[in-house]
N, C-alpha and C positions, 0 to 999 in steps of 0.2 A: 643158558640164560642169563642175561643182564638184570643187575638189580634194579635197573630204570626202566623195567619192560612193563609195570603199569604204570610210571610214572609220567605224564607230559613233563619232563627235563629239557628246556630248550638250549639252557646253553652245554647240555650235552649231547646234546644232537646236532650240533652246528660243527663240534669236534672230528677231526679225521681217523680214520680207524687205529689208527698207532695213538693216538690221545684219548681215545676212547679206552685201549684197553689199559694205557697208561694210569687214568683214573680208578678205571675198577681193581687195579692191582693193589690201588695205597688207599683206596677212600675206606672209611672202619663204620659201621651201621651199628649204634644202638639202644636197644627197648629200655626207654623211661618211664620209670613209675608217677604218676600224676605226684607233684608235688616235690619236685626233685628238682635240686641248684644242675644247672647243665654247664653253666658259664656263671663267673661269679667278675662283679667288680676288680680291677686290679689284676686279674689273672692275665698273665702274658698270653697273647694273640696267636697262636700255634696250628690253625685251621679253620676254615672256612665251612659254615654250618647250614644244611638244610631240613625242612619236615619232610617226611615221608609220611608218615602217615601221627594225628594228634594234634596240639595244638600247645604253642610256647607262648609266652609275655616275655617282654623286652624291659626293663624298671630301671628305674636308678634310686637309690636312697641315700638319707642324710643320718647327722650326726645326732637328730632327736626321732632319731627310729621310721619319719614318713616315708612313705613309700609311691613313686609318681611313673604310673606306669605309662612307657611311651609308643609302645605299639603291641598288636599280637599275632604271631604269626601260625597260620594254617598250613595244613599240608599242600606241599609246592611250592612256598618260600624259601628263598637261601638269604641270609644273610652274617655280616661278619667282614664282610668285605675290606670295608675303610680301616679298621684294623690291621688287618693287613698290608694292606698297602700304605697305610705310614708308617707302619712298625710301632705300635704303640699297645701299650696295654688294654684290655674291656674297660669302654666306660661303662658299663653297665651289666644287672646280673639277667639270668635266660632260665625262667622256672616253664618246666612242665605241666602246665594249667590241667593237663589232662593225660592219660599214657598215652605215650608219644614213642615213634622210631627217628630219630635221629640221626642224618649222614654228616662224617665230619672227612673232612677232605683235606690233607696234610697241606702244611705254609709251603712244602718243596714244592708238590706237585701243584699248587695254586701259583706258584708265580712261576714255574715253569709253563705252565699255558699262556699266562701271560706275557713270556717272551717268544713265546712259539704258534699263537693262534689270534690271529684279527678278529674272526667272527667272535671268540671269547673276550675279548676285548670288546667291542661291541657290544656285546651281550650288556659286560660290568657297566659302560656308560650308560646304557639305556637302564641300568637296574638303578642306577646312580640316581639319573636324571628323577627316575619315579618316586624313588627316596624323599628326594629333597622336598617333592611336591606333594608329599604322602603328610611329611612332616611339618610343612608351612600352614598345612590344612586344619593338621592335628591342635598346632599352637591356638590359632585364630577359632577352632573348636571349645577349647581351654577356656579362654579368655572370653568368648563375644555370644556364643550358642547357650540356649538356655536345654532342660534335664530331657527334654522327648528330642532336640534337634544331636544334641550328644550323644544320644546312642543310635540313631539315624547314619550321624556320619561314623559312627564305632562302626557299626554292619556293613558299609559303604567302604571301609575299607579292608575287610576279611574278602569282600568282595571282589578288589583290585586283581583285575585277572593280568595284567601286566609284572605285577609282584607274584601270584600266586595261582597260577594257570591250570592247576589242579581244583581249584575251586568249584565246585559244580553250586547251583541254585539251592542246593539243599544242604545246611551245613552243619555238624552235631558241636553241636552249642549248649550249653545252661544259659538259663538266665543270671544264674553265679558270675559265672566267668566273664558272662557279656555285662556284669556293673564293675568287674573288677576292671574291663578295659577300659571303660565308660567313667569309672570315677568315681560312681555313685551306688546306693544302696541297694540289695536286692527288690526290698519292695518299690524304691520309684522306676528301676529297672523295669518291673513288672509292669505300670504305669507305661512307661513309653513305650513297651511295643506290645498291650492292648492298642493303646491309640495307633498306631502303625497297623493291627491289625485290624479294625475297624476301619480305615482306608483302603483294605484290600492291596497293600504294600506287600506282605507279608503273613504267614500264616507260623504260629506259635504251635510248635509239636512237641511231646514228650524228647527232652535231654538233645531238640536239636531246634533248627530253625528254617523254613523254607523259605525264599523270596520269591513274590512271585510276579513283581516290575521291577526289576533291577532301577533301570531309569528313571521310575520317580523315586526309588528311593537316594538313587544318588543328587536328585534334585529338591528332596524332600525337605532337609534344610539349609538350603540357599535360600534366602531372602531379600529382597531387594532393598 
């Protein structure tokens, strides 16, 4: 049985049988406890990473100790291809926000797929385009949106089906974790979530969040 049997892994599904076999022979799966540093800024990029289970945070820090969250990546997300393609070190830290299962595809296999699979290249092109759109939206969110809208935008990112196809409308995530990603206190995050809940856009559950209307969530922070 393939390790991807229970996951909607679009890039794996478009590979030939031979290519899938090589992936399964070389990929490594790690169980990562919450709070673990998965990759560190400055490390040489040697693998492509996927979140099979759990939730990770991609962030950058400076000499003053300030940390800026770039994005959260739920189950189904694959990332780190930019550093591999450019043959450079990681420009960010990757932390597990909760107990996670991380897949790492070695650089040699990643490059072999680039050389031998047009569908894989097409997948990466679409993913990079979606990632650029995501970061443009995140820049707008950080600079222009109020706290309520920042939380809504942060949640909408986590339900991006182009980047995270495994994410259902119920996501295991705590208010504290949302606060980390939205760069807000837990108290302010709680207020924002309650406002969204009062509009019947989401339902907050213990240790989880259920989206009742994804279209309204995506449009709730976009103002004319």
